[in-house]
N, C-alpha and C positions, 0 to 999 in steps of 0.2 A: 419445495420443488427441486432442490439439489439431490433429494432422495429417490427421485423418479427413476427407474431402472434405465430407460432409453438415454435419458440426459446424463446419467452417471457413466454408461458405457462409452459415450462420446466425450466425456470429461468436460462437460458443458456446465459451468458455474453462473449462477443467476446473481445479479446484483441490481437493486433498485436505486435509481438515481432520481434526485429530486431537485427541481430548479424553482427559483421564485418566480413570481409573476414578470419581474423584469428580465429573467433569463440567467440570472446569476446562480452560482452553486457555492454554497459555503462549506460543504463537507467534501474532504478528501476521501478516498475509497481504500479500506484496508484489504489487503490480500494475503495475510499469513503472519503468524508470529515468528520472531527470530529465534533460531537455535544457535546461541553463540558459540557453543563449543563445535557445532557442526561447521560454522563459518570459519572459525580458527583452524579446524582440521582440513577442509576441502578447498581445493582451488575451484576458481569459477567453472571451468569446463566440467567438473564433477558435482558441482553443487546442485542441492536439491531445488534451489530458487531457479536455476537455469532450466533444470528438467521441467519444473512446474510451469514456468512461463512459456516453454516451448509446447507443452501439451495442453494447456487450457484454453478452452474457447469461452470467452465471456458473452452472456446473454444479458444486455443491459435493458431494463425495463424502465423507461423514461416517463415521469410525471412532472407536470408543471403547474403551479399554482394558477387559478384563474383570478379574477377580480376580487372575489370574495374570499380568497385564501384556501380554496378547496382544491385538492390534487386532482388533475385531469390527466388521464393517459395520453401521451404524445406519440409513443411508438416503441418499438423494440429494435435493438441492433445487435447482431452477432459480430464479435471481433476477437481477434487474437493478436498477440504482440508481434509487431513485425521484427523480422531478423535484424534489421538496421538498429531499432531501438534496443533490442536484446543484447546485441554485440557491442554497442556503443554506450549509452546512458546506463542501462542497467548493470552491465558488467563493470563499469567504472565506479557505479554506486556500491556494488558488492565489494570491490577491492578497496574502497575507501573504509567501508565499514570494518572489514578485516584489518586493514592498516591500524585503525584506531583502537580495536580490540588488542592487537599486538602491542602497541606502543603505550596503551593506557586510556581507559575511559575516564573522562573528567565531567564532574557535574558541580554546579554551583547555584546558590540562591539568587533570585532576582525577585525582590518583594516576597509575595506569598508563593511564588512559583519556583521551579527549578529549571535551569538551562543545562545543556550538555553539549559536548564536541561531535555528536553524531550528525549526519548530513541532514539538512533542513530542505525545505521545499524548493529554495532557491538554488540548490546544489546543481541540478541538471535539467530542472523544468519537467521532470517525469515522475520521479519518486523520491521519497524521504523516509526516515524512521522516526516513529513517535511511540509514546506509550499508548496502551488501549485500556480503557476503563480508569477508574478513579482510585483503586485501593492500591496505593504504592507499596506499602509493606508486604502484602500478600502476593505481589508480582516480583519481589527481589529474587535474583539468581546469583549464586556464588559460582564463579569461574574456576577453572582448575588452578590458576595462579593466585586464588584468593580474593580477586576483586569481587565486590558486591555491587550489582547494578540492577536497576529495575528492568522488567520484561518490556520489550518493544516489539512493535509490528512494522512490516513493511506496508507502505501506503502509496497509492497513486495520487499525485497532486490533484486538487480540485480543477485547477485551470486546464491541466492535461485531459481530464475526464470530460470536462465541458467541450473542449475541442473536439473529442471523439464523437460526441453526440450532438454537436452544434446544428446540424441540419434538422433535427427534430424539435428544436427549441424555437418557440417565437422570438 
């Protein structure tokens, strides 16, 4: 649907949101891969993240499981990022990612998983960074300072997304 010309011209992006029968959402929503070099090079005001968040309109298509676990269309919602969230939470998030990249990305093992010093979902209640996909080695990126780090994506927190579409969920 993102390729339909009319929606493309209006910069409307589709996202399917799925809630359980009790109304919980377990999935955060990704909205783009991080270009680390760009983050290091650009200030917030010129960043592609800011430009993207200012221009995109999201069309959320919301499904909720019925008693048998089947997805039922609950409705749609057209939404764009409010200026207040863009200028506060997302700006602070971007600047924190930039600071970490400048000072040094850190990563350490915790059991079979790996943790890092990028902002998590508790950072601002709106967004966080995490990897996308499961093949860590294929996603590795070498920064201009020699750091090798796995590719990450920007994500809206699941609780934040749930609050956006709460009126559509039972």
